[in-house]
Structure formats: C-alpha cells, structure tokens
C-alpha positions in Angstrom: 0.0 0.0 0.0 1.5 3.4 -1.0 1.9 6.2 1.4 -0.4 8.4 -0.6 -3.1 5.8 -0.5 -2.6 5.4 3.3 -2.9 9.2 3.8 -6.0 9.3 1.6 -7.6 6.5 3.5 -6.8 8.1 6.8 -8.3 11.4 5.6 -11.4 9.7 4.4 -11.9 8.0 7.7 -11.3 11.3 9.6 -13.8 13.1 7.4 -16.4 10.4 7.8 -16.0 10.5 11.6 -16.2 14.3 11.8 -19.1 14.5 9.3 -21.0 11.9 11.4 -20.3 14.0 14.5 -21.6 17.2 12.9 -24.7 15.4 11.7 -25.4 14.2 15.2 -24.8 17.5 16.8 -26.8 19.4 14.2 -30.0 18.1 15.9 -29.1 19.7 19.2 -30.2 23.1 20.3 -27.4 25.8 20.9 -28.2 25.9 24.6 -27.7 22.2 24.9 -24.4 22.4 23.0 -23.3 25.3 25.3 -24.0 23.2 28.4 -22.1 20.3 26.9 -19.2 22.6 26.1 -19.0 23.7 29.7 -18.8 20.1 30.8 -16.0 19.4 28.4 -13.9 22.4 29.2 -11.9 20.8 32.0 -11.0 17.9 29.7 -10.1 20.2 26.9 -8.0 22.4 29.2 -6.0 19.3 30.1 -5.7 17.7 26.7 -4.9 20.9 24.8 -2.0 22.5 26.6 -1.0 24.6 23.5 -4.4 26.2 23.3 -4.5 26.8 27.0 -1.0 28.3 27.1 -1.6 30.6 24.1 -4.9 31.8 25.5 -3.2 32.7 28.8 -0.4 34.5 27.1 -2.7 36.5 24.8 -5.0 37.5 27.7 -2.1 38.6 29.8 -0.8 40.7 26.9 -4.2 42.2 26.2 -5.2 42.8 29.8 -1.9 43.2 31.7 -3.6 44.7 34.8 -6.2 41.9 35.2 -6.0 40.1 38.5 -5.1 36.5 38.6 -8.6 35.2 39.6 -10.2 37.1 36.7 -7.5 35.9 34.3 -8.1 32.3 35.2 -11.8 32.6 34.9 -11.6 34.4 31.5 -9.2 31.7 30.3 -11.7 28.9 31.2 -14.6 30.8 29.7 -12.6 31.5 26.5 -11.8 27.8 26.1 -15.4 26.9 26.7 -16.5 29.2 23.9 -13.9 27.7 21.6 -15.4 24.3 22.3 -18.9 25.6 21.7 -17.9 27.0 18.3 -16.6 23.6 17.2 -19.7 21.9 18.6 -22.0 24.3 16.8 -20.5 23.7 13.3 -22.9 20.9 12.5 -25.8 23.1 13.6 -24.7 26.1 11.5 -23.8 24.0 8.4 -26.1 21.0 8.5 -28.9 21.9 10.9 -32.4 22.6 9.7 -32.3 26.1 8.2 -35.4 27.2 10.0 -33.9 26.2 13.4 -30.8 28.1 12.7 -32.8 31.2 11.8 -35.0 31.0 14.9 -31.8 30.6 17.0 -30.8 34.2 16.0 -32.9 36.1 18.5 -31.9 39.7 17.5 -30.0 41.7 15.0 -28.5 45.0 16.1 -27.2 47.6 13.7 -28.7 46.2 10.5 -29.3 49.7 9.3 -25.5 50.1 8.8 -25.7 47.6 6.0 -29.0 48.8 4.6 -28.0 52.4 4.5 -24.7 51.6 2.7 -26.5 49.6 0.0 -29.3 52.2 -0.3 -26.6 54.8 -1.1 -25.2 52.6 -3.9 -22.2 51.3 -2.1 -20.9 47.8 -1.4 -20.4 46.7 2.2 -17.2 45.1 3.6 -18.1 43.2 6.8 -15.1 42.7 9.1 -15.9 39.5 10.9 -13.3 38.7 13.6 -13.0 35.2 15.2 -15.6 36.0 17.9 -18.7 34.1 18.9 -19.8 31.9 16.0 -18.8 33.5 12.7 -20.5 30.6 10.8 -23.9 31.7 12.1 -23.0 35.2 11.0 -22.3 33.8 7.5 -25.6 32.1 7.6 -27.5 35.3 8.4 -25.6 37.5 5.9 -26.0 35.1 3.0 -29.7 34.7 3.9 -30.3 38.5 3.5 -27.8 39.9 1.1 -25.8 38.8 -2.0 -22.6 37.8 0.0 -19.1 36.8 -1.0 -16.3 35.5 1.2 -12.9 34.1 0.8 -12.5 30.4 1.5 -9.4 28.2 2.0 -10.0 24.4 1.7 -9.5 22.4 4.9 -6.4 20.3 5.6 -8.7 17.2 5.6 -9.5 17.4 1.9 -12.6 15.1 2.0 -14.4 17.6 4.3 -14.2 20.3 1.6 -17.6 19.5 -0.1 -19.3 19.3 3.3 -18.0 22.7 4.4 -18.6 24.3 1.1 -22.2 23.0 1.0 -22.8 24.3 4.5 -21.4 27.7 3.9 -23.0 28.1 0.5 -26.5 26.7 1.4 -28.1 30.2 1.8 -26.4 31.6 -1.3 -23.0 32.7 -0.2 -20.3 32.8 -2.9 -17.0 31.4 -1.8 -13.8 32.6 -3.6 -10.2 31.4 -3.2 -7.7 33.2 -1.0 -5.6 34.5 -3.9 -5.6 37.2 -6.6 -8.6 35.7 -8.3 -10.5 35.8 -5.0 -9.6 39.5 -4.5 -10.8 40.2 -8.0 -14.1 38.5 -7.2 -14.5 40.7 -4.0 -13.9 43.8 -6.0 -16.6 42.8 -8.6 -19.1 42.1 -5.8 -18.4 45.4 -4.1 -18.9 47.3 -7.4 -22.3 45.5 -7.7 -23.1 47.0 -4.3 -23.1 43.6 -2.6 -21.6 42.5 0.7 -18.3 40.8 1.2 -16.8 39.3 4.3 -13.2 39.6 5.5 -11.5 38.0 8.6 -9.5 41.0 10.0 -7.5 39.1 12.6 -5.6 36.5 10.7 -1.9 37.0 10.4 -1.1 37.5 6.7 2.0 36.3 4.9 5.0 38.7 4.7 4.4 41.5 2.3 0.6 41.4 2.7 0.4 43.4 5.8 1.8 46.1 8.1 2.4 46.3 11.8 -0.3 48.2 13.8 -1.2 48.2 17.5 -3.6 45.6 18.8 -4.2 46.0 22.5 -1.1 48.1 22.7 1.2 45.6 21.0 2.4 45.6 17.3 0.4 43.0 15.4 1.0 42.2 11.7 -2.2 43.1 10.1 -3.5 42.5 6.5 -3.7 45.5 4.1 -6.4 44.0 1.9 -9.1 46.3 3.4 -7.6 49.7 2.3 -7.0 48.3 -1.2 -10.7 47.3 -1.5 -12.0 50.6 -0.1 -9.7 52.7 -2.4 -11.0 50.9 -5.5 -14.7 50.7 -4.6 -15.6 53.4 -2.1 -17.3 50.6 -0.1 -18.5 51.2 3.5 -17.0 49.1 6.3 -19.0 47.4 9.1 -18.0 45.1 11.9 -20.1 42.0 12.3 -20.3 39.3 15.0 -22.7 36.6 16.1 -22.6 36.8 19.9 -23.5 33.6 21.7 -26.1 33.8 24.4 -25.2 31.7 27.5 -28.4 32.1 29.5 -31.3 29.7 29.5 -32.6 30.8 26.1 -29.4 30.0 24.2 -28.9 31.0 20.6 -27.3 34.1 19.2 -27.5 37.8 18.8 -25.9 39.5 15.8 -24.3 42.8 16.2 -23.2 45.2 13.4 -20.9 48.0 14.6 -19.8 51.2 12.9 -16.2 50.8 11.8 -13.4 53.0 13.2 -13.1 55.9 10.7 -9.4 55.2 10.3 -10.2 52.2 8.1 -10.9 54.6 5.3 -7.5 56.3 5.5 -5.4 55.7 2.3 -2.3 55.2 4.5 -2.2 51.4 5.0 -0.7 51.6 8.5 -3.4 54.0 9.7 -6.1 51.8 8.1 -4.6 48.7 9.8 -4.8 50.5 13.1 -8.4 51.2 12.4 -9.0 47.6 11.6 -7.5 46.4 14.9 -9.6 49.0 16.7 -12.7 47.5 15.1 -11.7 44.0 16.4 -11.1 45.5 19.9 -14.6 47.0 19.8 -16.1 43.7 18.9 -14.2 41.9 21.7 -15.5 44.5 24.2 -19.0 43.0 23.7 -17.8 39.9 25.6 -14.0 39.2 25.8 -14.5 35.5 26.6 -16.1 34.9 23.1 -12.9 35.9 21.2 -10.6 33.2 20.0 -7.6 34.0 22.2 -5.9 30.7 21.3 -4.8 32.1 18.0 -1.2 33.4 17.9 -2.1 37.0 16.8 1.3 38.3 17.8 3.5 35.6 16.4 5.3 38.0 13.9 7.4 40.9 15.2 8.9 43.9 13.5 12.4 42.7 14.3 11.7 39.3 12.8 10.6 41.0 9.5 13.8 43.0 9.3 15.9 40.0 10.4 17.4 42.4 13.0 19.5 41.2 15.9 17.5 40.8 19.1 14.1 40.2 17.4 13.8 36.9 19.2 13.4 38.8 22.5 10.2 40.3 21.2 8.6 36.9 20.7 5.5 36.3 22.8 5.0 32.6 22.4 8.5 31.2 22.8 8.7 29.7 19.3 10.1 31.1 16.1 7.5 30.8 13.5 4.2 29.4 14.7 
C-alpha cells in the first residue's frame, strides 16, 4: 500500500467521523451544546496545553492589569466558547435552516448595511473570530448577496461538506488569492456585501504592523485596497453567543473606526485592529484568544539582531 493511499484512506476515515459527529450535533439546540461545552472544558484544558497556554499568554498581553482570579476565569470561559464554536459547526452548516434562523434572537445595527447599500455602495463586513462566525455567515448570506474568501480544509474530503454548509443560503466562496480578490472587487462594485477576517496573520508582504491591545500585530492590508477601488463602506459583524437559559445568538453590526478609510495602510490597519477590539469588548470571553495573533514581530521581519526577545509565544514561526 502506497503512502499516498494510506494518507488518503486516513483522511477519508477522519472526514467520515467528523461529518458523522456534525450530523449528530446538528440536531441539538445551541443551549444544549453550550451546556455540553461547559462540561467538556476541564478535559479540553487538560488535553490541549498549547491552546491553554496561548490563551493565557494572549489574555495577559491584552489585559496586563487583570487580577489572577479574573484571568483564570476568563481563560476557562474562552476555552469553553472555543469548544462551543466547534460543537456548533454541525448546527450552522447542516442543521435545519429554520432552526438556525430562529436561534438568532436579535440583529443589532442592520441599518448600517441597509444604508450603505441604499446609497449605492458595497459593504465590507469585518468578521473577527468572535462568537460563531459561521452563524454570521448564515445570516448574511440569507439576507444579502454575499461573497467571502475560502481556504479548503487540511482534511480534503471535508471540503464538499464545508462548502455546501457555507453556501447553502447563497454565499459565494472565492479562493484566497488574486482571483478571489478580483471577485471581491466585482461584488463590491455590484453594491453587494463581502466578508473579511480581519484578525488572521497574513504572509510577509501582505500586511503592516499596527497596534492591537497596545502591541504591534502584523495586520493585513487588503481592506484599504478594497476601499480605495470601490468606495465601499465598512461594518464590523459578529454573532454573539447567548449563554443564558434561552441560548442561541444575537448578531451585532458595529460602525467601523473611521481610520479604516484612510489611504495610508498603516493608519487603516490601526483602524481595523480598533474594530476588532470594539467587537471583543462585547464579551471578551467569546474571542478566539488561542490564535497566535502576535507571532510576527517587526524585528523578525527585518531579520534584525534581538528580534527573538520580542517573541510572545517562545517559538520562532508558529
């Protein structure tokens, strides 16, 4: 048996198992999934030391004056929300559409999108890794012509499952390359909505350093390029998870920091990070703090002596 065949077989088995789990969890209500996530958090905290450590480091960097008890509680709450996001994927992608729609109890700030489109402008929705961004995608593609970039998963057989889930309400998925950027531009010029993840670390040459919670974070410069060529309006969007007895989600659209419209890419990137901070302020525990947002440093980019001292996570590249 060849190595490629073995890998392919392993991927198919993994995809079948994950798809089966999503199918099973798709029948559960969000509140039930949240309660299950709370039960699983101690186990996840034990079995995922990397995620636990990065969450702690990021929270300490973002909130240096936070007392230890609050820091520990926020770490646990953040990991619980990360579990919930994973558990809810089946619900968002496979669950009965009517149930997903009724799980969205309120939409705040919709007029920001409506006003932009009424004035003949496209809308760029900055959707940070907060709450459940797949539920946000569901709502956006249910109400507007909506385009978003998409990178296939590492487990290739899951690709059609994820694509079908994300596209089932009409979203158009485009690749994360120049063809995808061209598709975003065309959608904006048609006065449609597009989605951008503003808090992913881009490759070298595709970003600039701008403060995020007072620390330099390498931030993508795609947004100012899109704004400059389309005169689009920018809105921040999140699907905030409700953790009370009702469960479900509330969607919030927030007015973007005015700096996002600045032609200077560094100023615009600072505005983008301010937008992400404003979303996090809704409920800091719902942000995905386990992502290494500060893994690149200015010194690393310049290959300057001493850049390693600026590293936050203790490893060179990840």
